[in-house]
C-alpha positions, -999 to +999 in steps of 0.1 A: +064+240+388+095+223+400+124+246+410+148+255+382+122+249+354+128+263+320+097+281+308+089+285+271+060+307+259+051+307+222+014+314+227+004+349+237+024+374+258-006+382+279-010+346+292+022+350+312+026+372+343+059+388+333+064+404+367+061+370+384+085+356+357+110+383+364+108+377+401+111+339+397+141+343+373+158+365+399+153+341+428+161+309+408+127+293+409+127+296+371+162+288+357+156+302+322+129+314+298+124+313+261+099+338+248+087+347+213+060+369+225+058+396+252+028+416+264+027+451+249+055+441+226+073+472+212+110+466+205+126+483+234+164+480+234+172+515+247+162+533+279+153+563+258+127+543+239+112+531+272+109+567+285+095+580+252+069+552+250+057+562+285+055+599+277+037+592+244+011+573+266+011+545+241+021+517+265+019+508+302+052+518+318+053+489+342+049+463+314+075+481+293+100+481+321+096+444+328+100+436+291+131+458+290+146+440+320+138+406+305+156+416+273+187+422+293+188+390+312+214+363+303+190+334+311+162+347+289+160+342+251+135+363+232+130+355+196+110+374+170+074+362+168+071+351+131+039+330+131+025+351+102+056+347+080+054+325+049+078+296+045+098+316+019+101+345+043+114+323+071+139+307+047+152+341+038+154+351+074+173+319+082+197+324+053+204+361+063+209+351+099+234+324+089+253+348+067+254+374+096+268+348+120+295+337+096+304+373+088+306+382+125+327+352+134+351+359+104+355+395+115+335+409+085+300+415+099+272+424+075+240+443+080+257+466+105+236+495+117+254+526+128+237+539+160+258+570+163 
């Protein structure tokens, strides 16, 4: 690939070497990545979830760690994989997302989850 390529993966998470992607994002060989799939794809947004997953022996720690780092990178966009959703479900998701963005910008966010 040419340096500074933007990589998009909408196929399967396992066809991509995520460790190589992480390395190449860090050194600039890959400028950005758009992913809607990750290998071993639990939703990991907190370090505690990462550690719990390892101790539960449900997932490979190395893969989970790389996924976690990718989630935190500013030049990586990870979207929900929704290939199985119906047209109506996608329309509802889009409408709710639009409402959430408008609410956030106007200072009245909706669908707020209290994490404390």
